[in-house]
Steps between C-alpha positions, in 0.01 A plus 500: 500500500778750577658434166167557312465831703840610401452425136167693501686803637777481243233494227338802654805718458589387149633797281304591197741354231484165683121517540458583131731217387376261779861462615604412860584813697684521849357831568829688526598823325619411250380144506711207382303449176535860395855504577570185303303609187581877536136605545411821662376386850209696641189432710152641461467758777127524494429135478351310796755227443774733618363574846734246665800589284688706758469222766620219255782708351610588853489141595699378206749784530588388833689204365699725261865626585507859614679606182226326286237685694664820450538456133152394470362799672728719286343381176132448621243754419351697789161398621351811355634431158251322275586233240445774236771719628778265597825693470765367272832375628734788531722386218198472280382854551625603152400187321225527239448116509415535875265787425316289247470218737356713777262669253378157385456376863291802574283454200450117540735282718370180354586579139803709559791407269809353660785738573690578183656803316269550204602690180856535636606527128363378164626144574718405200433143390828349376563198273617182674848344469814675435880459493721788606694636193729788425319803359653464156340160476159632599437806291686673213673836517224670313244364741717609789511857354135515460429386852752740637334792319169391658665496852663842469183649353247357751681385813815698535337829555368371827770250593801697408770292657666390169743699289374509145844538342650201698213268406526576125878469517479163650232402248711611212779236558304223681397329184868497374607288798469130564171344602602434862311703772676832563467700826308789334239255368307538823439858408430443141256208583323729756467786245360260228257333750361835585476592143301194422269580796425843374460403134326163496175433683561129491840359637704297251762234551789748440387705791505205733847396386634864565349510849616158599839530348558826692371337834733204473800727439406735782436229763824324411705818530329630804686281743838510317632815647411866540242600231612718223299806369409296190344228728317762709350641174404155386320420830319843492367416139403156626313668796319739266392217281368296786320789651285527171459130441565257781345410834532762807711245690755448217541875454538553865780247524671650198475850654649385825788327325565805292523736811735247671731491195481887472621514856779249438622700206500823685325711223243615759769707671565852427836535307634727791492195734799280546391160623765253602340175397329616193655626173213645282537471120704778349405746231128458553287793400352655818151553347485129391630392844225690685226383251600134539487516872181710507322280252599170695397669834153627348406165363597308814303742714177472297525122449547458879194733564288292258592173665509629863856388530836670629690710255873515474654811651844587419705707748647825364340456164531809277242474224347847463445558129660773308315729264399302194602615156242606261288206378572300822237451768710273734523783765129554481451131594766460760425826686202302632742271689535719822122521531483127442748421773298720742213253469709229653253304731740520797507877489236667713277728293188685635199597300621853459833384359353268256243758389769753446698241304208415284437868423865548409505193270179610321639854453808354314503573133576178300508543123541139369244210523741251669598768760124587562426143575791484748355823668155329511634190650647698800166689529314168523736373755443818713121449469539144640711622782257773600215261469665242721507745784143616432605850399282694253628694211391864461238544221725744294784246519282217411379688190855548377576127584215399271623745229852329511321165480319596187821631345679169603237294321546695188874443520456129541292477194740701294797294615315166429406622154854600435620156607695626805413243775640687800396303810255774632302476168350202660536557867376851541160465317428188720606679825285801381198272472548380863546866623186613319305219653636577845418875480144398381361859427331649188825655391709180523236284347468738202868409405466125561370433152802675337736305737330158407524582141874585525569162669308325232692681223835377659351153533395494145828637358730259694253203546710340769371271795617762732288778346196273460525407870513850603217606289276218642607598854396870433159384375453265804575801735241722316237227512554453884479878546171491291367204698562690834340821362189310387471342835522847669251647247254202579534583880397862419227391276354273767503785758316724252239245422441400864483856639388727228173392344467802275817489290579847348503548138805641323332830443421558867734711723654377821526768755602458858425735789831527673558672843556877454836509695745422218716796559662633181510169309292639213648227270351222723148632419582452135599163558211390718210658289552288211254480198365160421735223604803634326807353685708714719830433671425358847866518586480882479228486763661236725855639482418847627732607786187525732206308368319536819496873451379461137205297614404739774609270784745737651383827674 
């Protein structure tokens, strides 16, 4: 009998994921099942089945070690926090994937998609099977020149860490040499692979051979001694390619490896420093040095934010960009790095600081589409941070945010049509859809259609499994939002039908006799005396500094 009673009490405190999936739950926070399958563990606060939860958890917690109890309480939501507003893990506060997961759980915990980074890039689908080859055995010199032209026309203006003259000098004599793999092949393969990516909507076998040949050579040389500048450039090109085509985990690993190689090479140090154990490469252009380090740091920072992982921080790194020459926008991109680093989850930031940062980023002038999308990406992250701490955004700032969103959607469409598959061409429209659903007001929903059409355009153009999955997920989130709104509308309809027997026609006026003591709030009268049932902003009424005064409740 005692065993039966104990089993019943454990069943009473089952968390919602275990209840929905009919899994065994031990009543802890998080429970064993959720920990094993990486579910978000939460309990229905308003349910009768949770009345004994505190007693049972206290009873089970007594068997845990003090350190375990401390860690559990550290990550457990407060009793006042409902399942719909569970805070993200601090490391995940910048993560768009965590934001999507929490949004889906809020809309429908039962049908929410599993945690995943959606639309992280277009998702290049590569042919199978390859054998690493020297570049001269993969493509001809003519093809290499064509691909290099694409790279320097479409990519180099924003990733200006290569020297144009050096690349073409190496290209000129490479096809005169033997077919053995040469050290500079890692750079030429990277340039050619990026050229294929930005000129072909479907991957070809040569692209795969270029990528894998460079990877094989880079991995072999990474452990053979101090990295050369050529190897650093090859790794940087590989990271750029992975960010636009591969999984988030693979790109994160590559970004961490690159920064460790940069630290080992010493190119992150200012030339005026004189380290004892490090001898940086000589005769390196100062602008290229700073852009190499800044680009690697920028990508590692945002990949880490996306995945909720630690970023690599190099001590004494000097990577502030120089003024870009005419036709180059690398500085415009990398000048976002200081603001990006200020968003580190381990740095304390109050709502005022985040709001000021949001305003400053929106005020920046970005002239080129890839740069505008990078700007919008930071704005989306700041929105998630403010929302996580339940801080509202001023209406004028929100209006400018929505204007930047509309501009960014147009940039995504332009880049997709021009076959420039920058990663944010896919990621920013998807995250915009999630933001608009979270804001959920008339202004945000008016842009939702444009955002969905943009995501569909990118999906149709590149037709990859990654984009199809992102488009389906966006549709599912919208349907869940619609389902919830329909349920709310039905509740309102039921109240009207059961309490107001004489429904008003659309031509009738709705006037309300409000208390006379409304002070100087003349605008409030305009809100409350509303012709017909034309909708008005309830938030404007409910968010007044002193709603009691507005309603005549304060003498």
